[in-house]
N, C-alpha and C positions, 0 to 999 in steps of 0.2 A: 602477483602471479605465482602459481604453484604447479609443479609437475607432479602429478598424482600417480602413485604406483598401486599395486594390488594390496599393500598393507593398509590402505585407507578403508578397506572393507571391515576392519575392526570396529570402525565407528559408524558405518552405514552400509547396508547391503546393496544400496543403489550406486555405490561408488564405482567408478570405472577409470582405467588408466588414460592419461593424456595431459594436455596443457589446459589449465583452468584459471580463471580469476576467482579468488577466494575472498569473500566479504565476511568479516568476523564481527559478531555482536556479543558482548560479554557483560555480565552484571556480577555484583558481589552479594546477592541476596541469599535466600534460604536454600536454594537448589531445588531440583525436581525430585520428589520422592521416588525411589526405585519402582514402587508398585504401579505408578502411573506413567512411567517413561515410555512404555510401548504404545500409549494412547494419545500422546500430545499432538500428533498430526491428524487425528481423527476430526472430521467436521463436527462442530457443535459440542465437542468435549471441552469443558472448562471447570476449573476449581474456584472461579470467582463467584461472588454472591450474585443472586438474580438481579439483572439489570445493570451489572457492572461489566459484562463482557459476553460476547456471543459464542466464543469458542471457535471462531472462524479465521482468526488472524494467522496462526501458524499453518492451518490447512490451506489458506490462500497462498502463502509464501511457498509452501511445499509444492502446490500445484503449478505455480509459475516456474519454479526451478525445474520441475520435471518437464514442463512444456518446452523449456529452452535446452533440454538435454543435460541438465545438471541435477543436483541433489542438495539436501541439507543434512548435515551431521551435527551432533551436539555431545558435549561432555558436561556432566553435572556432578557436583560434590556437595553433600549436605553441609549446610552452614557456611559454604564458601562461594556458592554461586553457580552460574551456568554460562557456557559459551556455545553459541551457534555458529557454525561455519557454513556459509552458503557458496556452493561451487557452481560456477557458470562457465561453459566452454568459451575459450578465448575467441574462437572463430565466430561464435554467436554474438558475443559481446561487441565484437568489432563491427557487426552489421548494424545499420540504423533503422531497419525495418523488420517488424515481427513477421514470423512466417504465417502465411494464410493458406487455406485450402486451395488446391489447384482450380476447383470449379468456381470459387468465389471471385467476384471482381476485385481487382487490386485497388485499395483505397490508400491514398497518401496520408499517412499518420505522422509525418515528420513535423517538428516544431517549425514555426515561422517567426522565430525570435521572441516567443512568449516566455513569461515567468509564471510558475505555478507555486502557490503556497500549499504545501502538503501537511495535513493535520491528522495525526494518529498517535495514540498513546503507546502503542506496542512497538518496541525498538526494531524487532525483526521485520514487521510489516512495513515500517517506515523505510528501512534500508532497502528492501526489495523493490518497493514502489518507486523510491528515489532513483535506484539504478535503472529500472525500466524506463522511466520518463527521461532521465538524462541520456539514455541510449537513443532516444528519439529526438534528442536535441534541445529539450526544454531546460531552462534555468530553473533550479529548484530552491525554494526556501522551506525549511522544515519547522514545525511546531509540535511539541509533545502533548499539548492539551489545549483546551479552548481559550484559556486566559492568555497563554503565550501567543496563540494565533491572533487574538485581538490586538495584542501589543505590537506584533510584527506588522500587521496590516495597517495599524494607525501610523506607524513610522515609515512604511514603504508602500503605501496604497497606490502611488503613481506607477510603481514598477509591476504590480501584481495584476496579471490578466485573468487568473482563475484560482479559485480556492477549492481544493480537493479535501473534503471534510468527512471524517469518520463520525458516526452518530454516538457511539457508546464509549464515553471517556470519563475519567474521574475529574474532580475539581470543577469543571464546567462542561456540561453535556454538549453534544453536537447541536442539538436543537436550540439550546440557549445561545450558543456561540453564533449560530446562523441568525437568530432573531436580532442579536445585538449588532452583528455585521451589517445586516440589511437596514437597521435603524440608522446607523451612521453612514453607510455607503449603499444607498438603495439599488445601485446598478451593478454592483460587483457580482459576476457570475460565480455560482457555487455548484459543484458537482458532489452529491452525497454518495458516500460509500458505506454500506452497512450489510450485515448478515440478516437483518430483518427486512421483510417486505415493507415498502413505503406506501402508506395510504396518503395520497397527495392532498385530498380534501381535509383529512384530519391534521396533517402536517401544516397546511395553510391556516387552519383554524387556530392551531396552537402557536404558530410563529408569525402569522400575518403575511406570509409570502410563500411562494413555491420556488424550489431550486430549479436550476436550468437543466439538470440531469441527475440520473441515479444509476449506480452500478451496484449490483448485489454480490456480496461475498459468498462463496469463493468465486472469483471471476477469472475468465480466460484473458490471456495477454492481449489478444486481438480486440476483445470486448472493451477493455480499459482504454487501449490506445485509440480506438475508433471513437469512443464516447467523448474522450477529452478533446479530440480534434473537432468533432461535430459541435460540441458546446462552444468552443472558441470561434469556429466558423459562423455559427448561427448568431453569436453575439456580435461579431464584426458586421454581418449583413444587416442586423437590426439597428446598428448605431446610426 
């Protein structure tokens, strides 16, 4: 927890005074070059090679934080790394239901005792998604790449009710991870999360199966929460 004052605006123009939960993610990498720091939250902006990233990870996290009344600030030093601080209002974090439009029907997006395996190679994306899902009551297991996801699922398959899988990852792609998961566990429900549009026919031709759901980055909080709940409910009804 952190009480934020006006001095926080040194790091982010979106900062506001009040009581916030601060989630920090830090690495000891090369840092973010000063000339691109103003662009890192732009959708589709990436310095990764083609096919290695969509440039939507930070944009998604930034959007979620803003929707919750918070913000993301960062500090980066060349050769020493980068730290992201994700600020979420304590009053919002304490609630277990995301805000919805007044005119929309209220959908129960709470967990019913389920465990979700969250697979994403981007630390900030994982942290924000994990916080969102825990806030709804889900138990979360995290994997940083496809190979780790397969190991965790092999060890704890009986506990896992849903796999939330990013498509664009190093080491083992999301598609290959999905194909191998389904080969070993044909009935495990998988929700794909990606910045690219998903052609289901093409995906099925490449992997041999279709996922139970798809959420496109950058997504809204309500969209993610409702899709996770729908996939779990549909899976339970079909059992």
